[in-house]
C-alpha positions in Angstrom: -2.1 -14.2 -8.3 0.8 -11.4 -8.1 3.7 -12.0 -6.0 4.6 -9.7 -3.3 7.0 -7.2 -5.3 4.2 -7.1 -8.1 1.9 -6.4 -5.5 4.2 -4.1 -3.7 4.7 -2.0 -7.4 1.2 -1.6 -8.2 0.6 0.2 -4.6 3.7 2.6 -5.3 2.1 3.2 -8.3 -1.4 4.0 -7.3 0.1 6.1 -4.3 2.1 8.2 -7.0 -1.4 8.5 -9.3 -3.2 9.6 -6.4 -0.8 12.4 -4.6 -0.5 13.2 -8.4 -4.3 13.9 -8.7 -4.0 15.8 -5.3 -1.0 18.0 -5.9 -3.1 18.9 -8.9 -6.5 20.2 -7.9 -6.8 20.7 -3.9 -4.5 24.0 -3.2 -5.4 24.0 0.6 -4.5 19.9 0.5 -1.9 20.6 -1.7 -0.2 22.9 1.3 -0.9 20.7 3.9 0.9 17.5 2.0 3.7 19.9 1.5 4.1 20.3 5.3 4.0 16.9 6.4 6.7 16.3 3.0 8.8 19.2 4.0 9.0 17.9 7.8 10.0 14.2 6.8 9.8 11.0 8.5 11.8 11.9 11.9 9.9 15.4 12.7 6.3 14.0 11.8 3.8 15.5 13.4 1.1 12.7 13.6 -1.9 15.1 15.3 -1.3 16.9 12.1 -1.4 14.3 9.9 -4.4 12.8 11.7 -6.3 15.8 11.9 -5.1 17.3 8.8 -4.8 15.2 6.1 -6.0 11.5 7.2 -9.4 12.7 9.0 -10.9 14.7 6.0 -10.4 11.6 3.6 -11.7 8.8 5.9 -14.7 10.7 7.4 -16.3 11.3 4.0 -15.3 7.4 3.2 -16.8 5.7 5.9 -20.2 7.7 5.5 -20.3 6.8 1.9 -19.8 2.9 3.2 -22.3 3.0 6.3 -25.2 5.3 5.3 -26.6 2.4 3.0 -25.4 -0.2 5.3 -27.6 1.7 8.4 -30.6 1.7 6.1 -30.5 -1.5 5.1 -30.3 -3.2 8.2 -31.7 -0.8 10.5 -34.3 1.2 8.8 -35.8 -1.1 6.3 -36.3 -4.5 7.7 -40.1 -4.0 8.1 -41.1 -3.6 4.6 -41.0 -7.3 4.0 -40.0 -8.2 0.4 -39.0 -4.5 -0.4 -36.5 -4.9 2.0 -34.1 -7.1 -0.3 -34.7 -5.2 -3.6 -33.9 -1.5 -1.3 -30.7 -3.0 0.0 -29.6 -3.9 -3.6 -30.8 -0.3 -4.5 -28.5 1.2 -1.6 -25.6 -0.8 -2.4 -25.6 0.0 -6.2 -26.3 3.7 -5.1 -22.9 3.8 -2.6 -20.7 2.4 -5.1 -22.2 5.0 -8.1 -21.8 7.7 -5.4 
């Protein structure tokens, strides 16, 4: 089991890698992150961070997670034995997406 310091260091490394990938790929997202970085912690505009930075990341990820769940629980229960196999297929498709 990892200690707290090791977990913190791995999280920091992961965050730095993800930020580096974002800085290199999407110019509009880079501009938004740069604005948050330039504002600093004291002048942080929380509404801007949630609306322009966090929500574009959270919305697609939540859809990727919830659509297979809704399919398995809401739409497929009437199919009987196929239900279990389709749930496994939906779960695998959500992971591979």
